[in-house]
N, C-alpha and C positions, 0 to 999 in steps of 0.2 A: 236157361235161356231167359232173356228179358224182353218184355213188351214195354216200350216207353210210350206214354200217352201224353200228348202235348195239346194244350188249348192254344189257338192262334194268339199271336202277340196283339198289342194294342192297335186297334183299327179306328178309323174315323167313326163318328157317331152314327148309329142306326138312324135311318130317315134323312140323312144329309142329302139335300136336293141335288148335289153333284153326282150322286150315284143312285138314280131311281131303281136300278136293278141291284139289289143288295149283294148279289153274288160277285159284283165288280168292285165292291168297297175295299180299298187297300189299307195297308198299315199306315199309321201316322209316321212322318219322317223321324221325329225325335224318338218315337217308340222303337223304331228299327235299331237305332244305336243302343238303346237300353237292352233290347232282346239279344243283340250280339253279345253283350257282356254276360247276360244270363247263360247263354249257350257256352261261351268260353269258360265260364266258371264251372259249369257242369261237366264240360269236356275234361277239365283238369282233374275231375273227381271220377272219371270213368265213363261218362255218357258218350257212347260211341256206336250209334246205330249203323247197321250194314245196309239197310234199305229203309226207305220212308214211304209210307202210304199217306196220302193227303186228300182232304176234301177238295173238290175242283173249284171252290170259291177262292178268289184272288188272295184274300188275306191269309188263308191257310197255305196256299202255294208259296206265298212270300215267306211265311214262317218256316216252311219245309226247306226252302232255299237257304235260309240263314243256318238252319241246323246242318244241312249238307255241307255248307261252306266252312263251318267252324268246328267240325268234328273230324276225327282222323280217317275214317274209312272211305271218304268221298262217296257216300251212299247214293244209289239210284233213287230218284223220286218218281213214284207212281201215283197218278191222280185217279181217284175212285169215287164213284157215287155212293159207295158203302159208308163213306165218312161225311157226306153232305149232311146238312141239318136233318135230324130224324134218323141218324145212323142205323145201318143194318148190322147189328152185332154179329149175327151168325155168319153173314157174308164176309166180314172183315176177319173173323177168326178163321174161317175156311181158307181165305186167301193167305193169311199168315202161316198157317200150317203147310200150305203148298209151297211157300217161298223158301222154306228150309233154312233161313238164317237163324242165328242164335241171339241177335239183337235187332229188333224191329221197332220202328217208331210209327205211331199213328198220330196224325195231326187233324184235329177236328174242332168242333164247336161245343159250347155249353148249351144245355145241360148234358149233352150226349157223352162228353168225355168223362164226366163224373159218374154217370150211370154205367158206362162201360167198365170203368175202373172198379166200381162196386160189384158188378157182375163177375168180373175176373177174380176178385178176392172172396167171393162167397155170399154176398148179400146184395142182390140186384135192387133192393129197395132202400139201401143205405144212401145217405146224402153225403157225397164227397165234393166239397167246394173247390172249383178250379177257377181262380182268378185268371184274368188274361195273362198269357205268358207262362202259366204254370206247366211244369213237366212232372210226371210221376213215373216211377219204375216199378213194374210188377214182375216178380221172378217166378219161373215155372221149373219144376223138376221133370215134368212130363208134358202131356198134351196141353195146348191152349184151349181151355174150355171153361164153362161156368164154374166158379168156385175153386178152381185148381191153382190159382196164383196166390202169392204173398206180396202185400204192399211192402216194397223194399225201401222206397223213399218217395217223398212228394216235396217239390221245391217251388217256391214262389220267388219272384224278384225281391220282395220284401224280406223273406227268410234268408236270402243270400246277401242281404245288405245292399241291394242295388236299387 
């Protein structure tokens, strides 16, 4: 099974006065087009979540919608506080185990996405950098839990030539 971990795509700047409530800050228009290309490229290489869990923040929900639209399984999108800033790792792992799919995507925020990836592959104190729009794949042979995963790949727009 795979857990895909995605940091939201490029959003307008933090503190932009148009969005005094940061949870409402959306993706930049040009960034949406770039992220579509990231997802299409990854989908050609096997990125195919069956269900997507996302932070309830607008930029993450928009990122999840792009992933759902441009991957093959037409995955359901579930909004969860477990992926809001300060993510609840235990809660999202529990939810993922209950879901039963073998390809699940989590969409969240930095530094949480890096911390969760590090915890899944065995070192919750390691630093894994997630630029905006980055997606990682962690493979599991058994249960989703601390240290049980293998980092299968990590892709940025830049590493994909986009």
